[in-house]
C-alpha positions in Angstrom: 17.6 -33.7 20.3 15.3 -30.7 19.7 13.2 -29.8 16.7 13.7 -26.1 15.8 11.4 -25.2 13.0 12.8 -27.0 9.9 16.0 -28.1 11.7 17.0 -30.8 14.1 19.5 -30.0 16.8 21.4 -33.0 18.2 23.6 -32.6 21.3 26.3 -35.2 20.8 29.2 -36.4 23.0 32.3 -34.4 23.7 30.3 -31.2 24.0 29.5 -31.1 20.2 26.2 -30.4 18.5 25.0 -31.0 15.0 22.3 -29.3 12.9 20.3 -31.2 10.3 17.8 -29.7 7.8 14.7 -32.0 8.0 13.5 -30.7 4.7 16.3 -32.7 3.0 15.3 -36.1 4.5 14.9 -38.7 1.7 14.2 -42.4 1.9 17.4 -44.6 1.8 19.8 -41.6 2.0 21.9 -40.8 5.1 21.1 -37.2 6.1 24.3 -35.2 6.5 24.5 -32.4 9.0 24.4 -28.8 7.8 26.8 -27.9 10.6 28.8 -29.5 13.4 30.0 -27.3 16.3 32.7 -28.5 18.6 33.5 -27.2 22.1 29.8 -26.3 22.4 27.5 -26.1 25.5 27.7 -29.0 27.9 23.9 -29.5 27.7 21.0 -28.0 25.7 17.3 -27.9 26.7 14.3 -26.3 25.1 11.9 -24.0 26.9 9.2 -22.7 24.6 10.8 -20.4 22.1 14.1 -20.4 24.0 17.0 -22.8 24.4 18.6 -23.1 27.8 22.3 -24.0 27.6 24.8 -25.0 30.3 28.2 -23.6 29.3 31.3 -22.5 31.2 29.7 -22.6 34.7 26.5 -20.7 33.8 23.0 -21.1 32.3 22.1 -19.0 29.3 18.8 -18.4 27.6 18.9 -18.0 23.8 15.9 -17.2 21.6 15.5 -19.9 18.9 15.0 -17.5 16.0 18.1 -15.6 17.0 20.1 -18.8 17.2 19.0 -19.8 13.7 19.7 -16.3 12.3 23.2 -16.4 13.8 24.0 -19.5 11.8 23.3 -21.8 14.7 25.8 -20.2 17.0 25.1 -19.4 20.7 26.5 -15.8 20.6 23.6 -13.6 21.7 22.0 -14.8 25.0 19.0 -12.9 26.3 19.9 -13.7 29.9 22.2 -15.8 32.0 22.7 -16.9 35.6 25.8 -18.2 37.5 24.1 -19.6 40.6 21.0 -21.4 41.6 19.6 -21.5 45.2 22.9 -20.0 46.4 25.0 -22.7 44.7 27.3 -22.1 41.8 26.3 -23.6 38.5 28.4 -26.6 37.4 28.8 -28.2 34.1 25.9 -30.5 34.5 25.6 -34.1 33.2 22.1 -33.2 32.1 19.4 -30.5 32.4 15.7 -30.7 31.9 13.0 -28.1 32.0 9.4 -29.2 32.8 6.4 -27.8 34.4 8.2 -24.5 35.2 11.0 -26.4 37.1 14.6 -26.7 36.0 16.0 -30.1 36.9 19.9 -30.3 37.0 21.8 -33.5 37.2 25.4 -34.0 38.5 27.3 -37.2 39.3 26.0 -37.1 42.9 22.7 -35.1 42.8 19.5 -34.5 41.0 18.1 -31.1 42.0 14.7 -29.7 41.3 15.3 -25.9 41.2 12.3 -24.1 42.4 14.3 -20.8 42.2 13.4 -20.6 38.5 9.7 -21.1 39.3 7.5 -22.8 41.9 7.9 -22.3 45.7 9.8 -19.0 45.3 7.3 -17.7 42.7 3.6 -18.1 42.9 0.8 -17.0 40.6 -2.7 -16.5 41.8 -5.3 -16.3 39.1 -8.3 -13.9 39.0 -6.7 -11.4 41.4 -5.5 -7.9 40.9 -3.6 -5.3 42.9 -4.4 -1.6 43.1 -1.5 0.3 41.6 -0.7 4.0 41.9 1.3 5.3 38.9 4.5 7.1 39.5 3.9 10.8 38.9 6.8 12.3 36.8 6.2 15.8 38.0 6.6 14.7 41.6 10.1 13.2 41.1 13.1 14.9 42.7 15.3 16.7 40.1 18.2 14.4 41.1 16.2 11.4 39.7 15.9 13.0 36.3 18.5 13.2 33.5 18.2 14.5 30.0 20.0 12.6 27.2 21.0 13.5 23.6 21.0 17.2 24.6 22.8 19.7 22.4 25.4 19.9 25.1 26.4 16.3 24.5 30.0 16.1 23.2 31.0 13.7 20.5 32.8 11.6 23.1 29.5 11.2 25.0 27.5 10.6 21.8 29.9 7.9 20.6 30.1 6.1 24.0 27.8 3.1 23.6 27.6 2.7 27.3 26.0 6.2 27.6 24.2 6.6 24.3 22.9 3.5 22.6 19.7 1.5 22.6 18.1 -1.6 21.1 15.6 -0.3 18.6 12.9 -2.7 20.1 13.5 -1.3 23.6 12.9 2.4 23.0 11.5 2.7 26.5 14.3 0.9 28.2 14.4 -0.5 31.8 17.7 -1.4 33.4 18.3 -2.7 36.9 21.1 -0.8 38.6 20.9 -3.2 41.5 18.3 -5.4 43.2 16.3 -2.4 44.4 16.9 0.3 41.8 15.8 0.7 38.2 16.8 3.2 35.5 14.1 3.9 32.9 14.9 5.8 29.7 12.6 7.2 27.0 14.7 7.2 23.8 11.8 8.7 21.8 11.3 12.2 20.5 7.7 12.1 21.9 6.4 12.3 25.4 5.0 8.9 26.3 2.1 8.4 28.7 0.6 5.7 30.9 3.6 3.5 30.6 3.6 0.0 32.0 7.1 -1.2 32.8 6.9 -5.0 32.2 9.2 -7.9 33.2 9.2 -11.6 32.8 11.4 -14.4 34.2 13.6 -16.4 32.0 11.9 -19.6 31.1 8.4 -18.3 31.8 6.6 -16.8 28.8 4.3 -14.6 30.8 4.8 -10.9 31.6 4.0 -8.9 34.7 3.9 -5.2 35.4 6.6 -3.8 37.7 4.9 -0.5 37.8 3.3 2.4 35.8 4.6 5.8 35.0 2.1 8.5 34.1 4.3 10.4 31.7 7.9 10.5 30.5 9.2 13.4 28.4 11.4 12.9 25.3 15.0 11.7 25.7 14.6 11.5 29.5 16.1 9.1 32.0 14.8 8.5 35.5 16.2 6.5 38.3 13.8 5.0 40.9 13.7 2.6 43.8 11.6 -0.4 43.0 9.5 0.6 46.0 8.3 3.7 44.1 6.0 1.4 42.2 4.3 0.0 45.3 4.7 -3.3 47.1 7.9 -4.9 46.2 7.5 -8.5 45.0 3.8 -8.6 44.1 2.8 -7.6 40.6 -0.2 -7.8 38.3 0.2 -9.9 35.2 0.3 -7.9 32.0 -3.0 -9.4 30.7 -4.7 -8.8 34.1 -5.5 -12.4 34.7 -3.8 -12.7 38.1 -1.0 -11.7 40.5 2.6 -12.9 40.6 4.3 -13.1 44.0 8.1 -12.9 43.8 8.6 -11.7 47.3 10.7 -14.7 48.4 12.9 -14.6 45.4 13.4 -10.8 45.5 14.2 -10.9 49.2 17.2 -13.2 48.7 20.7 -11.8 48.4 21.2 -13.4 45.0 21.2 -11.0 42.1 17.7 -12.0 40.9 17.7 -9.3 38.3 19.8 -11.6 36.0 16.7 -13.7 35.8 14.5 -10.9 34.4 13.8 -9.5 30.9 12.1 -6.2 30.7 9.8 -4.5 28.2 7.1 -1.8 28.1 3.6 -1.2 26.9 0.7 1.3 27.2 -3.0 0.7 27.3 -3.8 4.2 25.9 -0.8 5.7 24.2 -1.1 5.0 20.5 2.6 5.9 19.8 3.8 3.5 22.4 1.6 0.8 21.0 3.2 1.4 17.6 6.8 1.1 18.8 5.9 -1.9 20.8 5.3 -3.7 17.5 9.0 -3.2 16.4 10.7 -6.6 15.7 14.3 -5.7 14.9 16.8 -5.8 17.8 19.4 -3.5 16.2 21.6 -1.6 18.7 21.6 2.0 17.6 24.8 3.8 18.2 26.8 6.8 16.9 30.0 6.4 15.0 33.0 8.5 15.8 34.1 8.6 12.1 34.9 12.2 11.1 37.5 12.2 8.4 37.3 12.1 4.6 33.7 12.0 3.6 32.6 11.3 7.2 31.6 14.4 9.3 31.3 14.7 13.0 27.9 13.9 14.5 25.9 16.3 16.7 23.1 15.5 19.1 20.8 16.9 16.5 21.9 14.2 14.1 21.7 11.5 16.8 18.2 12.4 17.8 17.0 12.5 14.2 18.7 9.1 13.6 16.6 7.6 16.5 13.5 9.0 14.9 14.4 7.8 11.4 15.5 4.3 12.5 12.3 3.9 14.6 10.3 4.4 11.4 12.7 2.2 9.4 12.4 -0.6 12.0 8.6 -0.2 12.1 8.6 -0.6 8.3 10.6 -3.8 8.6 8.2 -5.0 11.2 5.1 -4.4 9.2 2.9 -7.2 7.7 3.2 -5.5 4.4 7.0 -5.8 4.4 6.8 -9.5 5.3 4.2 -10.2 2.6 6.1 -8.5 -0.1 9.5 -9.9 1.0 8.3 -13.5 1.0 6.5 -13.0 -2.3 9.1 -10.7 -3.8 9.2 -12.0 -7.4 5.4 -12.0 -7.8 4.5 -8.8 -5.9 7.5 -6.5 -6.4 10.2 -8.0 -8.6 8.2 -8.2 -11.8 9.0 -11.9 -12.0 12.6 -11.6 -10.9 13.8 -13.0 -7.6 15.9 -11.1 -5.1 19.6 -11.8 -5.7 23.0 -11.5 -3.9 26.6 -10.9 -4.7 26.7 -13.4 -7.6 24.2 -11.3 -9.4 21.0 -12.2 -11.2 22.0 -15.8 -11.9 21.0 -19.2 -10.6 23.2 -20.7 -7.9 24.8 -19.7 -4.5 24.5 -16.0 -3.8 22.5 -15.5 -6.9 18.7 -15.7 -7.2 17.0 -16.3 -3.8 15.5 -19.7 -3.0 12.7 -20.0 -0.4 15.4 -20.9 2.2 17.2 -17.6 1.4 14.1 -15.5 2.0 13.7 -17.3 5.3 17.3 -16.8 6.3 17.7 -13.2 5.4 14.3 -12.1 6.9 15.5 -13.4 10.2 19.1 -12.2 9.7 18.0 -8.7 9.0 15.7 -8.4 12.0 18.5 -9.9 14.2 21.4 -7.7 12.9 23.3 -6.8 16.0 24.1 -3.1 15.6 24.1 0.0 13.4 26.9 2.4 13.9 25.4 5.6 12.3 27.1 8.6 10.9 26.7 11.6 8.5 28.6 11.9 5.2 29.4 14.5 2.5 30.1 14.4 -1.3 28.0 11.2 -1.6 24.5 10.1 -0.9 25.7 7.6 1.6 28.2 5.0 2.6 27.6 1.6 4.1 29.1 -1.7 5.3 28.3 -4.3 8.0 30.2 -2.1 10.5 29.1 1.5 9.6 26.2 3.3 7.9 26.2 6.9 6.9 23.8 9.2 4.9 24.0 12.8 3.7 22.1 15.5 5.6 19.2 16.0 3.3 18.0 12.5 4.2 17.7 13.6 7.8 14.5 15.6 7.0 13.3 14.1 3.7 12.5 10.8 5.4 9.3 12.3 6.8 8.1 12.4 3.2 9.0 8.7 2.4 12.5 9.1 1.0 14.1 6.1 2.7 16.0 4.9 -0.4 19.5 6.1 0.5 19.2 4.7 4.1 17.9 1.4 2.7 20.8 1.3 0.2 23.5 1.8 2.8 21.7 -0.5 5.3 21.6 -3.1 2.5 25.4 -3.1 2.2 25.5 -4.7 5.6 22.0 -6.3 5.5 22.7 -9.0 8.1 25.5 -7.2 9.8 28.0 -9.9 8.9 28.7 -9.7 5.1 29.3 -6.9 2.6 26.7 -6.8 -0.2 27.9 -5.0 -3.3 26.4 -2.2 -5.3 24.2 -3.7 -8.0 23.0 -6.6 -5.8 19.3 -6.6 -4.8 20.5 -5.5 -1.4 22.0 -2.3 -2.6 20.7 -1.2 -6.1 18.8 1.9 -6.8 16.8 0.3 -9.6 15.8 -3.1 -8.0 15.3 -4.8 -4.7 15.6 -3.5 -1.2 16.2 0.2 -1.9 13.1 0.9 -4.1 11.0 -1.5 -2.1 11.7 0.4 1.2 11.0 3.7 -0.5 7.7 2.5 -1.8 6.8 0.9 1.6 7.7 4.1 3.4 5.6 6.3 1.1 2.7 3.8 1.3 2.7 3.7 5.1 3.0 7.5 5.3 0.0 7.9 3.0 -1.8 5.3 5.2 -0.9 7.4 8.2 0.7 4.3 9.9 4.2 5.4 11.1 5.5 6.3 14.5 6.6 9.6 13.2 4.8 11.5 10.3 5.4 14.9 8.8 3.4 16.6 11.6 6.2 15.4 13.9 9.2 16.9 12.0 9.3 19.9 14.3 9.9 17.7 17.3 13.6 17.7 16.5 13.4 20.5 13.8 16.4 19.2 11.9 15.7 21.5 8.9 15.0 24.7 11.0 17.3 27.7 10.8 17.6 27.7 14.5 19.4 24.4 14.3 21.8 25.4 11.5 24.8 25.5 13.9 24.3 21.8 14.6 24.3 20.9 11.0 27.0 21.0 8.4 25.0 22.3 5.4 21.8 24.3 4.7 18.6 22.4 4.7 17.4 23.4 1.2 16.0 20.2 -0.2 12.2 20.4 -1.0 10.1 18.9 1.8 7.0 17.6 0.0 4.9 14.5 -0.3 4.6 12.7 -3.6 1.5 13.7 -5.5 -1.8 11.8 -5.1 -1.4 10.6 -8.6 1.7 8.6 -7.7 0.6 5.1 -6.9 3.2 2.4 -6.2 2.9 -1.4 -5.9 2.0 -1.3 -2.2 -0.7 1.3 -2.8 -2.2 -0.8 -5.6 -2.1 -3.9 -3.5 -3.9 -2.1 -0.7 -6.5 -0.5 -3.0 -7.2 -3.8 -4.7 -9.5 -4.6 -1.8 -11.2 -1.2 -1.6 -14.9 -1.0 -2.1 -14.9 2.7 -2.9 -16.8 3.7 -6.1 -15.0 3.8 -9.4 -15.1 6.5 -12.0 -17.7 9.2 -11.9 -20.3 8.6 -9.2 -23.2 10.5 -7.7 -22.9 12.0 -4.2 -25.3 10.2 -1.9 -26.2 10.2 1.7 -24.3 6.9 2.1 -21.0 8.4 0.7 -18.9 10.1 3.4 -15.8 11.7 2.0 -14.3 12.2 5.5 -14.7 8.5 6.3 -12.5 7.4 3.4 -9.0 6.2 4.4 -6.0 8.2 3.2 -5.5 6.0 0.1 -9.1 6.3 -0.9 -8.9 10.1 -0.5 -5.8 10.1 -2.7 -7.8 8.3 -5.3 -10.4 11.1 -5.5 -9.4 13.3 -8.5 -8.3 16.8 -7.5 -7.4 20.2 -8.9 -4.9 22.7 -7.6 -6.4 26.0 -6.4 -4.1 28.5 -4.6 -1.9 25.6 -3.5 -4.8 23.5 -2.2 -5.7 20.1 -3.7 -9.5 20.2 -3.9 -11.7 17.3 -5.1 -13.1 17.9 -8.6 -16.8 17.5 -9.4 -19.4 17.9 -12.2 -23.1 18.7 -12.2 -25.8 19.4 -14.8 -27.8 22.6 -14.8 -30.4 23.9 -17.2 -29.3 27.3 -18.5 -31.3 29.2 -21.1 -33.3 26.1 -22.0 -30.2 23.8 -22.4 -28.8 21.1 -20.1 -25.1 22.1 -19.5 -22.5 19.8 -17.9 -20.2 21.9 -15.8 -16.9 21.1 -14.0 -15.8 22.6 -10.7 -14.5 21.6 -7.3 -16.2 20.4 -4.1 -16.9 23.0 -1.4 -17.8 21.8 2.0 -20.6 23.9 3.5 -21.1 22.0 6.8 -19.8 18.6 7.8 -21.0 16.1 5.2 -22.8 18.8 3.3 -21.2 19.9 0.0 -21.8 21.8 -3.2 -20.0 21.7 -6.6 -18.9 25.2 -7.5 -16.8 26.8 -10.3 -15.3 29.3 -7.8 -15.2 33.1 -7.8 -12.8 33.4 -10.8 -14.8 31.3 -13.2 -18.2 32.3 -14.6 -20.8 31.5 -17.2 -21.6 34.1 -19.9 -25.3 34.3 -20.8 -26.5 35.2 -24.3 -27.2 38.8 -23.2 -23.6 39.3 -22.2 -24.1 39.1 -18.4 -22.2 36.6 -16.2 -23.1 34.4 -13.3 -21.3 31.7 -11.3 -23.2 28.3 -11.4 -23.3 26.2 -8.3 -24.9 22.8 -7.9 -27.9 22.1 -5.7 -26.6 21.1 -2.3 -25.2 17.5 -2.4 -26.4 17.1 -6.0 -23.3 16.5 -8.0 -20.8 13.8 -9.1 -17.4 13.0 -7.6 -14.6 11.4 -9.7 -12.8 8.4 -8.4 -9.5 7.4 -10.2 -9.6 4.0 -8.5 -10.4 1.6 -11.3 -8.0 -1.4 -11.5 -9.6 -2.7 -14.7 -9.0 0.6 -16.4 -5.5 1.3 -14.9 -3.4 3.6 -17.1 -6.4 4.8 -19.2 -7.2 8.5 -19.5 -10.3 9.8 -17.9 -12.7 11.1 -20.6 -15.0 14.1 -20.3 -18.6 14.0 -21.3 -17.4 15.4 -24.7 -15.3 12.2 -25.2 -12.0 14.1 -25.0 -9.5 13.5 -22.2 -10.4 15.3 -18.9 -7.7 18.0 -18.1 -6.8 20.4 -15.4 -4.7 23.6 -15.2 -1.3 23.5 -13.5 -0.3 27.2 -14.2 0.1 29.4 -11.2 -2.8 31.7 -10.6 -5.3 29.7 -12.5 -7.4 26.6 -11.8 -10.2 24.6 -13.2 -11.2 21.4 -15.1 -12.0 21.0 -18.7 -11.4 18.7 -21.7 -8.5 18.4 -24.0 -9.1 19.3 -27.6 -6.2 19.7 -30.1 -3.7 19.9 -27.1 -5.7 22.8 -25.5 -7.5 22.5 -22.2 -10.9 24.2 -22.5 -14.4 24.3 -21.3 -17.7 24.9 -23.2 -17.6 28.3 -25.0 -19.7 30.0 -22.4 -17.2 29.5 -19.5 -14.9 32.5 -18.9 -12.1 33.5 -16.6 -12.3 36.6 -14.5 -10.1 38.6 -16.9 -12.8 38.5 -19.5 -11.2 35.7 -21.7 -12.6 32.3 -22.4 -11.4 29.5 -20.1 -8.9 28.2 -22.7 -5.3 27.1 -22.1 -2.9 26.0 -24.7 -0.2 25.0 -22.2 0.3 24.3 -18.5 -2.3 21.6 -18.2 -2.4 17.8 -17.5 -4.8 14.9 -17.8 -6.1 12.3 -15.3 -5.5 8.6 -15.4 -7.3 5.7 -13.8 -5.2 3.6 -11.4 
């Protein structure tokens, strides 16, 4: 028997096992199994977060969370072996894992298998090896291959053996044989200072096979293990000692079946981001090209890898997890997520806590995504295939993930079809709007593997790539306005300590030190296409104190003035004009962050709503009186007319 989170796994006679939900235990009532599986593994043992099973003449390692997500079926092993210490694996009478040794029991023998760990593998604490990184620019051309090039045919792109990758293994290491590795960068960015990591099945501790100084985008290299240095001795990933696998690796056995691989970098921020990705989806290209389905090009395939990297990163975020498990309260306005039965109580209706648990794991463990491009519709989706229209291939940089989320939602767990109108695939509720809001929030936060500054890495929208697309890239590429604040933004800003409303500029306030969300909360005006912070200051003019509105102009770092700009001036009583400017650093900023006043209009000193000009060629801030945006009578535009606009203006709201 093994406790697996809230479940009890019981390995019974005749190669059966039963699953019980321990949360349903009640005094005096016989607990019935949730599931009974016949013709199951011969024996099951637990090792940390994995189950080791003996089945059909082999040992397999299964991650417990994956086993639960797959409805308690052993269908996705992380590794397997068919022999131990040179002997073929039998269907054992029992297996036991303890103190890094696997004990196997047959009718005639009890074997303590040190091949898994012990005499063949040693670990010496507090030691380290000097390691020389592999220099990419010193590799032979024959060791380097470019993938996802524009010369890749559709046959190549749709061959999963040649062009597919698990989204959590975007720097992928594959053993060709016992002495050769193939390392592939499936990213659109050059990655640097890459540690190629490995660990043995049953040992939850990583070691570093070697380091590569740099690996260009969509590049595959093939190396002998000896290129990394001494074969068999490796530093642990957390630098607390040295593994010695020399004996194990010198055997004829295919020891690579015992290894899992990963990657990391101590310095590359992009690599550190993609290392956080939790989903394990296999990303592949569909060959569908009839009806609304169009043939894929390498341009599409590269952009899909970029897009799905961001999408998987979103699903891995703590914000997604928080909002998912508190959906009704934090996003659903009091309504729970719901399935194919609709917004009703009961099976496949409103989610229960168990449903949120199940589908969180099931989504992360979806097996694959077969991706394509469609026409005439925004997208198409099912458990087996997902397609979106071409404008989504470049609008995702600006947070528009809704169509992708909708089509993904149709096959949310990769096993069942979820209908339009369910919370999995509805434009107005659930997964689609939540992922759009999450994407826009993370982009504003600056926390995505790929941001808008990266859109030229693949350049999907560029004219030079028109021959690889099906349609012109004419959709507007623009971020949402700063005034747009969604539920993720408001949750994030709820803990902000930035000033609220009008506040004086002081030595302690540093605009450049604000995070992106806080900067978006500083009220701005549009001047010549630039969004500039607005400000106000008081100045004595002809014996009167005048409150004037302008924009912030940075003179030197952390040194500012409030100015009306060259197009706006003050008319004196003698008919002459001058442009008022505040004393250096003596003015007020306006913060729209004010949760207690959310939705209320910002008032000017005159008591009327503060307003700004949206008309092309004009700028400025004033107050709204009788539906006209104006300033005090002495303020003039450069054409000789008063600063007075009866249209083309808008107000400010606290949020």
